[in-house]
N, C-alpha and C positions, 0 to 999 in steps of 0.2 A: 827429464834424462832418468829419474830413478824407476819410470814406469817400465822400459825394456829390462831392467834388473829384476824387478819383482816378477815378471812374466818368467824370466829364465829360471829363478828360483822356484816358481810354482811347477813348471815343467820339469825340472830336476827331481822335485819331490814326486810326482806323480808317477814319474819313469822308475824311480827307486822303489816306491810302494808297489807298484804293478810287478816289478821284477820280484820282489820279495813274496809278494802273494802267488805268483804263478810257481814260484819254486816250492811252496808249501803244497800246493795242489799237486804238483808233479811227483813230491815224495810220497804224499798219500796213494796216489794213483799207482806209481810204479812199486811200491812196497809189497802190494799183492802179486805183482808180475815179475818179481826179483829174478827168480828160477825159470821163467820162460826162456826159451832160446831165441825166440822172435819178440823183439819189442819194438812196437809201431810208434814212430815219434809222437809226441803231445800233438804238434801242429797239424798232423794229417788227420787226427780224430775228429769225428763230429761232436757237437756238444753233447748230444744225446750218449754218445759212446762215452764219454768222460763222466757225466752226470751219473750213469749205470754203474761205472767202476768205483767212484767215489761213494754214492749213496744207494745202498741196497733197495732193490725194488719192493721189499715186504715191508717198508716203513709206510706208517699211515699218519697222516697229519688230522688235528681237529684243534677246534677251539673251545677251551673249557672257560666258563663263566664262573668267576670265583663270586662268593658272597660278599657283601660290603666290607670293606676295610679288612679283607682277607688275602688280598691279591698275593703279596710277596709270601705269606705263609703257604698258600695254595700251590704257589710255584716251588717252594722248596720241598713240600711234601711229595709232590708229583715227580720232581728230579731224584728224591732218595728211593722212590720206588722205580726208578730207572727210566723214566720219559725223559726226553730231551725238550728243554725249554726253549723256543726260538724266539718268542718275543712276549713281553709283557706289557700290556695296555689295559684298556677296558676289558679285554679279555685275555687269556693266556693261550697263545699259539704254541701247540704241542707236537711232539712226533714220537711215534714208538713202533716196534715191531709188531705185526698182527698178534702174535701170542701173547705179549704183555697187555694188549687192549682187552683181549678175550678173557685173559685171567683174573684182571684187576676190575673190569666194569661189566664182566658178563654179556659182553656184546659180541656178535657174530658178523661175518663178512661173506659176501657173496659175489662172485665175479660178474660184472655186468658190462656190456657194451652201450656206448653212448655217441650218437652223432654230434660233434663238436663244430662242425662247419658245413652245413646242409647244402651250401651252393656246390661243393666239390666232393660231398660224401664222405668226409674225413671222419672217421670213427676211432675212439679210443676205448680201450678195455680197462676198467678199474674196479677197486674193491669196493662195493656199496656196503655200508654199516646197516645192519637189522638191530635197531635199538629198542624193539618192542619190549625185550627183557633186560634192557639196562640198568645197573644197580650201581648207585654210588657208594662205594665202600664205606664202612663205619669210620675209619680213620681220616675219611675226606669230607663226611657230611656235614661238619661244622666249617669247611673252607670253601666248598663249591657247591654250586646249584644247578650247574647243566653242562653236559658235553654234546658239542655239534660237530658232525663230520661234514666235510664238503665235499661236493661232487664236481667233477669239471665242468668249467664254463662252456655255454654255448656262444658261438662268434657269428654273426650275421653281417654279409656285407652290404653297406648302405646303397640303395639303387638310386641312380640319378633322376 
């Protein structure tokens, strides 16, 4: 008999937490559009539209490899420089505007197209990092050993 009560409690918790989360996202999205005379309901927007409004397109993600026993210090130093720390694990997942990457690590970017779904010819355009002149700044040399920029994955359909 206690099992239905537990499930009811779980459902209520999930509903309340998803309502709170969607409210936060809605506030972030609508804050940019408060002065707009036409407001599109959140439910009618595609995921891509919602993501574009919340996350500027000029943000570039990378994995930073910390030196042994320097992970937390490296993440803190990157955060102080203005990088957004997404995840700390064996590497540090970092995100920042293009200009911050360029000024901090002397890296440049070029726009490139890549086919991600060959079966249907789907292409994406992304900023590819040019790392041949990448320099780890003096203040980070004792904390990190490498910066690795990811490219969009390629998806292949399994043929029977």
